[in-house]
C-alpha positions as CSV (number, residue, x, y, z in Angstrom):
1,X,234.8,-6.2,109.6
2,X,237.5,-3.9,108.2
3,X,236.3,-0.5,107.2
4,X,238.2,2.4,105.6
5,X,237.0,5.9,106.1
6,X,238.1,7.8,102.9
7,X,238.2,11.4,101.7
8,X,239.8,13.1,98.7
9,X,240.6,16.6,97.7
10,X,240.6,17.6,94.0
11,X,241.5,20.3,91.5
12,X,237.8,21.0,90.9
13,X,234.3,19.6,91.1
14,X,233.9,17.5,88.0
15,X,236.0,14.5,87.0
16,X,234.2,14.4,83.7
17,X,235.8,17.8,82.8
18,X,239.3,16.5,83.5
19,X,239.7,17.4,87.1
20,X,242.0,15.3,89.2
21,X,242.6,14.0,92.7
22,X,245.4,15.9,94.6
23,X,245.0,14.3,98.0
24,X,243.8,11.0,99.4
25,X,243.3,10.4,103.1
26,X,242.1,7.1,104.7
27,X,241.8,5.8,108.3
28,X,241.2,2.2,109.3
29,X,238.4,0.8,111.5
30,X,238.4,-2.8,112.6
31,X,235.4,-4.0,114.7
32,X,234.4,-0.3,115.0
33,X,237.7,0.7,116.6
34,X,240.3,3.0,115.1
35,X,243.5,0.9,114.6
36,X,245.9,3.8,114.0
37,X,246.6,2.6,110.5
38,X,246.1,5.2,107.8
39,X,246.9,6.0,104.2
40,X,247.7,9.6,103.2
41,X,249.1,10.9,99.9
42,X,249.4,14.2,98.1
43,X,249.3,13.9,94.3
44,X,250.6,15.8,91.3
45,X,247.6,16.3,89.0
46,X,249.3,17.5,85.8
47,X,246.9,20.4,85.6
48,X,246.1,23.7,87.5
49,X,243.9,23.7,90.5
50,X,240.8,25.9,90.2
51,X,241.0,29.0,92.4
52,X,237.7,28.1,94.1
53,X,239.1,24.7,95.1
54,X,242.2,26.3,96.6
55,X,239.9,28.4,98.7
56,X,238.4,25.2,100.1
57,X,241.4,23.1,100.8
58,X,244.4,25.5,100.6
59,X,246.6,23.2,98.5
60,X,248.5,25.1,95.8
61,X,249.9,24.1,92.5
62,X,253.5,24.8,93.7
63,X,253.1,22.5,96.7
64,X,252.2,19.6,94.4
65,X,255.1,20.0,91.9
66,X,257.3,17.3,93.4
67,X,254.5,14.9,94.5
68,X,253.9,11.5,92.9
69,X,251.2,10.9,90.3
70,X,248.2,8.7,91.0
71,X,249.6,6.0,88.7
72,X,252.7,5.9,90.9
73,X,250.7,5.1,94.1
74,X,247.7,3.2,92.6
75,X,249.0,-0.3,93.6
76,X,249.8,0.8,97.1
77,X,246.4,2.6,97.6
78,X,244.4,-0.4,96.2
79,X,246.3,-2.8,98.5
80,X,245.4,-0.6,101.5
81,X,241.6,-0.6,100.7
82,X,241.4,-4.1,99.2
83,X,238.4,-6.1,100.6
84,X,237.3,-3.4,103.0
85,X,234.1,-1.4,103.2
86,X,234.8,2.2,102.2
87,X,232.9,4.8,104.3
88,X,232.6,8.1,102.4
89,X,230.5,11.2,102.8
90,X,228.9,12.0,99.5
91,X,230.4,8.8,98.0
92,X,229.5,9.4,94.3
93,X,231.9,12.4,94.2
94,X,235.0,10.5,95.6
95,X,234.2,7.2,93.9
96,X,233.7,9.0,90.6
97,X,237.1,10.7,90.8
98,X,238.9,7.5,91.9
99,X,237.3,5.5,89.0
100,X,238.3,8.3,86.6
101,X,241.9,8.0,87.8
102,X,241.8,4.2,87.4
103,X,240.4,4.5,83.9
104,X,243.2,6.7,82.8
105,X,245.8,4.1,83.6
106,X,246.9,1.4,81.1
107,X,246.8,-1.2,83.9
108,X,243.5,-3.0,84.0
109,X,242.7,-2.4,87.7
110,X,239.0,-2.1,86.9
111,X,236.6,0.0,88.8
112,X,236.6,0.6,92.6
113,X,233.7,-1.7,93.2
114,X,235.8,-4.6,92.1
115,X,238.1,-4.0,95.1
116,X,235.7,-3.1,97.9
117,X,232.2,-2.1,98.9
118,X,231.1,1.5,99.6
119,X,228.8,3.1,102.3
120,X,227.7,6.7,101.8
121,X,227.3,8.4,105.1
122,X,225.4,11.3,103.5
123,X,222.7,8.9,102.4
124,X,222.7,7.4,105.9
125,X,222.5,10.8,107.6
126,X,219.5,11.8,105.4
127,X,217.6,8.7,106.5
128,X,218.4,9.3,110.1
129,X,217.9,13.1,110.0
130,X,215.4,13.8,107.1
131,X,214.8,17.5,106.3
132,X,218.0,18.6,108.1
133,X,221.4,19.8,107.0
134,X,223.7,16.8,106.8
135,X,227.0,18.2,105.8
136,X,230.1,17.0,107.7
137,X,230.2,20.2,109.7
138,X,226.5,20.0,110.5
139,X,226.8,16.4,111.7
140,X,229.8,17.4,113.8
141,X,227.7,20.0,115.5
142,X,224.7,17.6,115.9
143,X,226.9,14.9,117.5
144,X,229.1,17.3,119.5
145,X,232.3,16.3,117.7
146,X,235.2,18.7,117.8
147,X,236.2,19.9,114.3
148,X,237.8,23.2,115.5
149,X,241.0,22.3,113.4
150,X,238.9,22.2,110.2
151,X,239.5,25.8,109.1
152,X,240.4,24.3,105.7
153,X,239.3,20.9,104.2
154,X,242.0,18.2,104.2
155,X,241.5,14.6,103.2
156,X,243.1,12.9,106.2
157,X,241.6,15.4,108.7
158,X,238.2,15.0,107.2
159,X,238.5,11.2,107.2
160,X,239.4,11.2,110.9
161,X,236.4,13.5,111.6
162,X,234.1,11.4,109.5
163,X,235.2,8.3,111.5
164,X,234.0,10.0,114.7
165,X,230.7,11.0,113.0
166,X,230.1,7.5,111.6
167,X,230.6,5.9,115.0
168,X,228.4,8.4,116.7
169,X,225.7,8.1,114.0
170,X,225.7,4.3,114.2
171,X,225.8,3.8,117.9
172,X,229.2,5.0,119.1
173,X,231.9,2.5,120.2
174,X,231.0,-1.1,120.2
175,X,232.1,-1.3,123.8
176,X,232.6,1.1,126.6
177,X,235.7,-0.8,127.5
178,X,238.3,0.7,125.2
179,X,241.2,-1.6,126.0
180,X,241.4,-5.0,124.3
181,X,242.9,-6.5,127.5
182,X,239.7,-5.5,129.4
183,X,237.7,-8.4,128.0
184,X,235.2,-9.5,130.7
185,X,232.5,-12.1,131.0
186,X,228.9,-11.1,130.9
187,X,228.7,-11.7,134.7
188,X,231.6,-9.4,135.4
189,X,230.2,-6.7,133.1
190,X,226.8,-6.8,134.8
191,X,228.5,-6.2,138.2
192,X,230.0,-3.0,136.8
193,X,226.6,-1.4,136.0
194,X,225.6,1.2,138.4
195,X,222.2,0.6,139.9
196,X,219.5,3.3,139.8
197,X,218.5,4.7,143.1
198,X,214.7,4.2,143.3
199,X,214.5,6.8,146.1
200,X,216.1,9.5,144.0
201,X,214.3,12.9,143.6
202,X,211.7,12.8,140.8
203,X,212.6,14.7,137.7
204,X,210.7,18.0,137.1
205,X,208.6,17.9,133.9
206,X,208.7,21.1,131.9
207,X,205.8,21.5,129.4
208,X,206.4,23.0,126.0
209,X,205.2,26.5,125.4
210,X,202.7,27.5,122.7
211,X,205.6,28.9,120.6
212,X,207.5,25.7,121.0
213,X,204.5,23.6,120.0
214,X,204.0,25.8,117.0
215,X,207.7,25.4,116.0
216,X,207.3,21.7,116.5
217,X,204.4,21.5,114.1
218,X,206.3,23.5,111.5
219,X,209.2,21.1,111.7
220,X,206.7,18.2,111.2
221,X,205.4,19.9,108.1
222,X,208.9,19.9,106.7
223,X,209.4,16.2,107.6
224,X,206.1,15.3,106.1
225,X,207.1,16.9,102.8
226,X,210.6,15.5,102.8
227,X,209.3,11.9,103.5
228,X,206.5,12.0,101.0
229,X,203.8,11.8,103.7
230,X,205.6,9.3,105.9
231,X,206.4,11.4,108.9
232,X,206.5,9.0,111.9
233,X,205.7,11.7,114.4
234,X,202.4,12.5,112.6
235,X,201.5,8.8,112.6
236,X,202.1,8.6,116.4
237,X,200.0,11.7,116.9
238,X,197.2,10.0,114.9
């Protein structure tokens, strides 16, 4: 399967109020491996960027003065994503902006869902981690993914970080053998697995304290509320 991790930066928060895309960043996954192929483009929005948006992404009106418009790169962008599954964090935001840009054009490209499918990693994260913070930064911390360079948002950087988060959230790399030329038979793979020493020292069991048990119950209360009474831990306790 070909998947495209996508992110955008914009002039503001609402496409319905005339805000525009000013940066698109995409990275490609094939069979859950980063291929090195990417699409990145800054865009001239023909309007001023909100000051609050500049605080987030650091892109100025002056920087975009000589950049192409969305209409200039639409065909190239759609060709890159055609037939793929788009993976986006908070997909309605980015999809809404892309569809707004496509609608502005005289060319009948149609909406984004006519070119590819979309997976929203925010929805996925909320299912996996109900009742917890699931921003991209929070997920990086949860999955121990380095986002130290992310002092400002940037579409390509965020797409690269989201690719790491998505792979971690859905099981990591499809194979521990990273090189394509390391293809091995099942028999060879099994011989590489390190056997467990049955005579190893037993692990020490550390029991939870009263405070930790109380904190655990409070967390279950939150999960119970967020899941409309379907907290799995409570069902196991029963």
